[in-house]
N, C-alpha and C positions, 0 to 999 in steps of 0.2 A: 331505223332503230327499233320500231315496234315489231317488225317481222323478226328481227334478231332476238328480241325478248320473248316472243312467242316460240321461237325455235328452242331457246334454252328452257323455257317452261315445259314444252313438250318433252324435251330430253329428261327433265326431272320427273315428269309423270311416268315416262317409260321406265326410268330407273326404279321407281317405286312399285311398278306393276308386279315384279316377281315376288318381293316380300309380301305384298298384299295377297297374292295368290296362295301363299303358304298359310296366311291367316284365314282366308276364306275356306281353304281345304280343311284346315283343322276344325273350324266351326261346323262345316257341313258333316265332317266325319263324326263329331260329337253328337250332333243332332239326329243324324239319319242312320248310322250304323249301330248294330246291336252291341252290348257290352262285351260279348264274347269275341268280338273283333280285336279287342285289346290283347287277348291271349294269343291270337294269331300273330299280332304285331311283335309281341315279346318273343315268340318262337322264331320269327323271321329276322329279328334284329341282328344276330351275329352274322348272318349271311349277307344282309343288305347294307350294313354299315360300311364295310370296305368299298362297296360299289359307290356309296355316297361320297366317301373320301376321294374316290377316283374322279368325281365330277369337279373337284376343285382345280386340279391342273388342266382339266379339259376346259373349264371356264376361262382360265388364263389364255389358253391357246385360241379359243374362239373369240376372245377379246382382240387379239392380234388379227384374227381373220376379219373382225368387224372394222378395224382400222383400215385394212386393205380394201375391204368392200366399199367403205364410205369413199375412200379416195378414188377408186376406179369407177364406181357408179356415178359419183359427182362429175368426174371428167367426161364420162360417156353422155350423161344428161346435158352437160354444157355444150357438147357438139351437136345435139339435136336442134333443129330449127324450131323456134317457138314464135309463131306469128302473133303479132299483137302485144308482145311483152317487151318491155325495155330490157336492156342487158342486166340491170340490177334485179329486176323481177325474175328474169330467166335464171340467174344465178341463185337467187333465193329459192326458187321452185326446185332447181336441180339439187341443192343442198338438202332441202326438206325431203325430197323423194329418196335420196341416197341415205339420209339419216333414218328414215322409217325402216328401210331394209337392213342396214348395217347394225342398227341397235338390237336387232333380234338375235344376232349371232351369240353374244355372251349370255343371253338369257336361256337358250335352249338347254345347256347342261344344268343350269339352276332349276329349271322347271322339272327336268328329269330327277334331280335331287329331291324336289318336293314330292314327286310321285313315290320315290323310294321311302321318304319319311312317312307317307300315308300308309305304306305297307310294313313299316317297322324300323326303318333305319334310325340311328341316333340323330338327335337334333343338332349336335355340334357340327358334324361335317356339312349338314344341310345349311346351317346358319353361315358357315364359312363360305360355302358356294354362293349363297345369297349376297353376302357382303362383296365378294369378289365380282359377281355379275353386276351388282349396282355400281361398283367402282368402274367396271369395264364400260358400262353404258355412259357413265358420267365422263369417262376419259375421252369419249368421242368429242366432247366439247373442246378439247385441245386441238382437234382437227378442223374445227370450224374457224374460218377466217372472216375478216371484215368483208362486207359485200363487194368491195372494189378489188379483191385479190382472188387468185385461183385457189381451189382446195389443194391440199398437199397431195 
């Protein structure tokens, strides 16, 4: 149960990483970039905001990709020989490794939305992409099974 708790805790930290990157980016931009950069952001906003809105459906699509990745990577890792590990330990390691890779998929478009925000896109589509990515990462928890069963 302790490894399962750690896995869910890690999943929560991964889910929070994208919104935290937005906060860190905003802070760094405020501290390091000159005030004139805000004028450039205002000028670019009408061009970049539609692209930021495009990241929302892309985040949904990459969430589905993350589910597929987790399932296929976990199955592949379970087929690998793991000398010195019990079957439960091998399953936990396979799920952990698959989760680390699959949880990145929904975050890629959200990080792209963060970059668009840095250059002037509206915060609304960026926030929607962040929420969607966070929900996508957390939805991977639905694909985690108890240690004695196979991943989906």
